[in-house]
C-alpha positions, -999 to 999 in steps of 0.1 A, spaced: 0 0 0 28 24 9 46 17 -24 14 24 -43 10 58 -26 47 66 -31 42 59 -68 12 83 -69 31 110 -50 61 106 -74 38 109 -104 21 140 -90 55 155 -84 66 149 -120 34 164 -133 37 195 -111 74 199 -123 63 196 -159 35 221 -153 59 246 -137 86 241 -164 60 245 -192 47 277 -175 82 291 -170 92 283 -206 59 299 -218 67 331 -199 102 332 -214 87 328 -248 63 356 -243 91 378 -230 112 370 -260 83 379 -283 80 413 -267 118 419 -269 118 410 -306 91 435 -314 64 412 -327 32 424 -343 5 399 -334 -23 396 -360 -55 379 -353 -73 360 -381 -90 327 -388 -63 315 -412 -92 296 -427 -108 320 -452 -91 319 -485 -81 340 -504 -82 365 -474 -62 341 -452 -54 304 -449 -31 279 -433 -3 260 -450 23 235 -438 53 252 -454 68 287 -455 63 294 -491 50 324 -511 58 348 -483 38 330 -456 43 340 -419 44 317 -388 13 308 -368 20 312 -331 20 280 -311 22 257 -341 45 245 -369 22 259 -396 21 291 -415 -5 316 -427 -8 333 -460 -33 352 -481 -44 388 -489 -47 397 -452 -13 383 -444 4 404 -472 -14 435 -459 -2 427 -424 34 423 -437 33 458 -453 22 472 -420 48 453 -400 75 464 -423 66 501 -418 65 495 -380 97 476 -381 80 446 -364 79 409 -373 44 397 -381 31 366 -363 -4 353 -368 -25 343 -338 -49 318 -354 -83 323 -338 -119 313 -346 -141 341 -358 -161 345 -326 -128 347 -306 -113 376 -326 -130 404 -307 -122 390 -272 -86 383 -283 -82 420 -293 -99 436 -263 -80 413 -239 -46 422 -254 -39 388 -269 -34 403 -303 -25 437 -317 -47 439 -348 -76 420 -364 -69 416 -401 -95 390 -412 -118 405 -438 -139 421 -411 -165 448 -418 -166 478 -394 -203 474 -384 -219 497 -359 -221 469 -333 -184 461 -336 -174 498 -334 -189 498 -299 -162 473 -289 -132 482 -310 -119 509 -334 -114 503 -371 -89 516 -397 -97 531 -430 -111 504 -455 -85 483 -473 -110 465 -496 -146 470 -508 -168 440 -515 -199 430 -535 -224 406 -519 -236 375 -536 -255 343 -530 -233 313 -539 -253 284 -552 -250 254 -575 -254 260 -612 -281 234 -614 -301 251 -586 -334 268 -595 -321 299 -577 -291 303 -599 -311 325 -623 -326 348 -597 -331 383 -610 -349 399 -580 -349 394 -542 -383 376 -542 -368 349 -565 -352 334 -535 -385 324 -520 -383 290 -503 -344 289 -507 -326 275 -477 -298 300 -471 -272 306 -445 -241 326 -438 -212 328 -414 -220 332 -377 -215 367 -362 -213 385 -396 -234 409 -415 -239 383 -442 -264 364 -420 -285 395 -415 -287 402 -452 -307 371 -457 -337 389 -442 -338 411 -473 -344 381 -495 -382 379 -491 -394 344 -485 -360 328 -481 -356 303 -452 -328 315 -430 -310 283 -418 -288 284 -387 -256 303 -391 -224 283 -396 -190 289 -380 -168 291 -411 -169 290 -449 -156 254 -451 -188 242 -433 -209 262 -457 -191 248 -487 -196 213 -475 -233 220 -468 -238 234 -503 -220 204 -518 -241 179 -498 -274 197 -506 -284 205 -471 -286 242 -481 -294 259 -514 -268 286 -510 -250 310 -487 -245 347 -486 -209 359 -489 -186 384 -507 -177 382 -544 -141 372 -535 -154 341 -517 -170 331 -550 -137 336 -569 -119 315 -543 -144 287 -542 -150 287 -580 -113 281 -587 -117 247 -572 -154 240 -579 -165 252 -613 -201 239 -606 -211 269 -585 -224 303 -595 -227 337 -578 -259 357 -579 -251 394 -575 -273 409 -548 -260 445 -552 -276 448 -586 -311 438 -574 -337 464 -567 -344 469 -530 -311 455 -517 -294 479 -494 -261 478 -475 -245 506 -456 -211 517 -467 -193 505 -436 -209 471 -440 -196 467 -476 -160 473 -468 -133 455 -448 -111 473 -423 -85 465 -397 -96 462 -360 -76 481 -334 -81 480 -296 -99 511 -282 -74 536 -267 -45 526 -289 -47 557 -311 -10 556 -320 -12 522 -336 -45 532 -354 -28 562 -369 2 542 -380 -21 516 -396 -40 543 -415 -9 560 -426 4 526 -440 -29 518 -458 -27 552 -476 6 542 -492 -10 511 -508 -25 520 -541 -56 503 -555 -35 487 -582 -13 471 -556 -43 459 -536 -58 443 -566 -25 427 -575 -22 413 -540 -57 398 -541 -51 383 -576 -19 368 -563 -38 354 -532 -65 338 -554 -38 322 -575 -18 309 -546 -46 297 -523 -48 260 -515 -63 239 -543 -80 206 -542 -49 190 -555 -37 176 -587 -66 155 -600 -45 139 -627 -27 119 -601 -45 87 -592 -31 87 -557 -52 76 -527 -67 106 -509 -54 93 -475 -18 91 -488 -21 125 -503 -34 140 -471 -8 125 -449 20 136 -473 8 171 -472 -6 175 -437 8 145 -417 29 168 -395 -1 189 -386 -22 158 -378 5 143 -355 9 176 -337 -29 178 -332 -29 142 -318 -1 151 -294 -19 182 -282 -51 163 -277 -34 135 -257 -14 160 -236 -46 179 -226 -66 148 -219 -38 130 -200 -26 159 -178 -62 172 -174 -74 138 -162 -45 131 -138 -45 166 -123 -83 166 -123 -82 132 -104 -61 147 -76 -83 178 -74 -114 155 -73 -97 133 -47 -90 162 -24 -125 177 -28 -141 143 -24 -122 137 9 -130 171 23 -167 168 15 -169 135 34 -151 146 66 -174 140 96 -189 170 113 -167 182 142 -182 187 176 -166 220 182 -187 249 169 -158 269 154 -144 239 135 -179 229 124 -186 263 109 -152 265 92 -157 230 77 -192 238 66 -180 270 49 -152 251 31 -177 224 20 -200 252 7 -172 267 -13 -163 233 -28 -200 227 -36 -201 260 -55 -170 250 -74 -185 216 -84 -218 231 -94 -203 259 -115 -179 237 -135 -204 209 -139 -232 232 -148 -215 253 -175 -200 242 -209 -162 238 -211 -163 261 -242 -177 290 -220 -152 283 -193 -124 284 -217 -135 318 -231 -140 333 -197 -107 320 -182 -85 327 -212 -99 360 -223 -114 372 -190 -83 369 -170 -63 388 -196 -90 415 -198 -97 421 -162 -65 411 -144 -40 417 -173 -26 382 -169 -16 369 -204 -17 331 -200 -2 309 -226 -30 292 -245 -17 257 -238 -13 264 -200 -48 279 -200 -62 248 -218 -45 225 -192 -59 245 -163 -94 245 -179 -95 208 -186 -80 200 -151 -105 220 -130 -134 209 -152 -124 172 -148 -118 178 -111 -154 190 -106 -168 158 -122 -144 134 -105 -151 151 -71 -186 138 -72 -175 104 -85 -150 99 -57 -174 113 -31 -199 87 -43 -173 60 -41 -164 69 -5 -200 71 8 -209 38 -10 -182 19 9 -200 -4 34 -205 11 68 -190 -19 84 -156 -9 69 -157 24 88 -169 6 120 -142 -20 118 -115 6 113 -128 26 142 -128 -5 164 -91 -10 156 -85 25 169 -78 42 136 -81 79 132 -103 94 103 -72 100 82 -59 65 87 -93 50 79 -95 70 47 -59 64 34 -56 27 44 -91 13 42 -117 35 24 -98 52 -5 -81 22 -20 -115 6 -23 -133 37 -34 -107 45 -61 -108 10 -75 -146 11 -77 -144 46 -94 -119 35 -120 -145 28 -147 -158 64 -142 -123 78 -143 -117 59 -175 -149 74 -189 -138 109 -180 -105 104 -197 -123 93 -229 -146 123 -226 -116 146 -223 -101 133 -255 -132 142 -273 -141 174 -254 -108 191 -261 -123 200 -295 -141 229 -278 -108 245 -269 -105 257 -305 -124 288 -291 -90 298 -276 -71 287 -307 -56 255 -292 -44 234 -322 -58 201 -310 -70 173 -334 -104 187 -344 -90 222 -349 -63 207 -372 -89 186 -390 -111 216 -397 -81 235 -411 -71 206 -434 -107 202 -447 -109 239 -455 -76 239 -473 -79 206 -492 -116 209 -500 -119 172 -491 -145 176 -463 -160 141 -459 -127 121 -462 -109 145 -438 -136 143 -411 -139 106 -416 -101 102 -410 -103 125 -379 -132 104 -366 -111 72 -371 -82 87 -352 -105 96 -323 -119 61 -323 -84 46 -322 -74 68 -293 -105 61 -272 -104 24 -280 -67 21 -270 -72 41 -238 -102 19 -228 -82 -13 -232 -53 1 -212 -76 10 -183 -94 -23 -185 -61 -40 -181 -53 -18 -150 -87 -25 -136 -82 -63 -138 -48 -60 -122 -63 -41 -93 -91 -67 -88 -67 -92 -73 -73 -130 -71 -109 -141 -72 -103 -172 -52 -95 -154 -20 -110 -169 12 -111 -152 45 -112 -185 64 -81 -199 48 -47 -189 34 -39 -187 -3 -20 -220 -3 -51 -239 9 -75 -224 -17 -52 -215 -46 -42 -235 -76 -8 -253 -78 5 -224 -98 -5 -200 -70 11 -222 -44 44 -223 -63 42 -185 -66 38 -181 -29 67 -204 -22 
């Protein structure tokens, strides 16, 4: 028993050391970035030709922070011109669309350059530069669709249309009388897949999105909305600008001064170049298996995503187990007879109950956004995204396992407590030597289940731009335009991971069960097999 707990203590010590080392290394990295004058640009890196992700540093791409990938596109080239004028190195902070504003207001990034329109709602939260591109709005649909020949807004009656979540595009569907506004989607790759599969009739986007998609799918068409009578868009809603944090007037003026030096001809040249260099579906003349092609091009990104997923799930489950163990033990401490101790214990139990209820009662995605962006915004503590992800998974897991372990403790037969008390054991001795070994063994299936859940639930951490497996899969699908094969491959990887982990924990569980022929009235030599007897000798 002592050796078992020594092993647990050693493991915990190693994890804490890794955690501290990782945190220290992260702080040094952040300090180095500040010393090297880095301009942090926030973008999806998933919206060609404005921005996209690529595995190699070609065609003037810039590094994506926290990964081995690079970003390129029209926005990236604009950012490089600004960075050159400011004498700063451009680094992209790859962030989901709905995380761009929190990232800017919390100081995680310096600028948003992501094809964003300076709408009135967004201006309440951040400042915008002068426009760096003007757009035309279209409905992208299949050539064979009955809506491809629409001439007026009412021609879209009955059409199932959607647009990107959190954008003006989604609101524009209201002007198409009779159109069915489907739920908004997170990114353009999802809309492209939905259009290809026939779940929607089209989606509202800018003309450049059509040019980008049409270069890899000639079976689509763009219906120009700006030419239709009754269609109205404010000027600010039809242009794209650069987002700057409120109060940072100096940077805003420098950005505007830089944009004025870029001629319209240069801008069109940059966009044409981006359309030409954007990721393509691949060379269709090669009869190479899609899986082989994908691994050749994106294998490094996939392995990196698998490693991050396993790191978050493993560390989160182990640290969460010790958190849950501590909380479970405290919440099962008998009520003291002394009034002061009783009140103090009840207060601690109440705090722990609040912790459990909050983290079990709110989604991990919300917790991630609040912790990662909220801490930076209100306490000015800029956590590394990986450290933040480890903290989030750990405390979330701890809340669930606290109830699991508490249930294992209180489900232990009362006779075990009474027998231990009769032997003169204290409460701590009863817990560590009698109750916890049984409770933990009984809780092992639930702990295994929590580990498996963590492997899958790490996908929600893409809200804070953690490049785990699902986030990498989404990027690959949007760059390769092979949506179904890519997501099928990612699903298979998840299945392999969870299946392997289940078998490992099943093996551990069987090892902890011990011999099934144990008899309290006899020793093992009397009831065991000849092999058991030889082993005992």
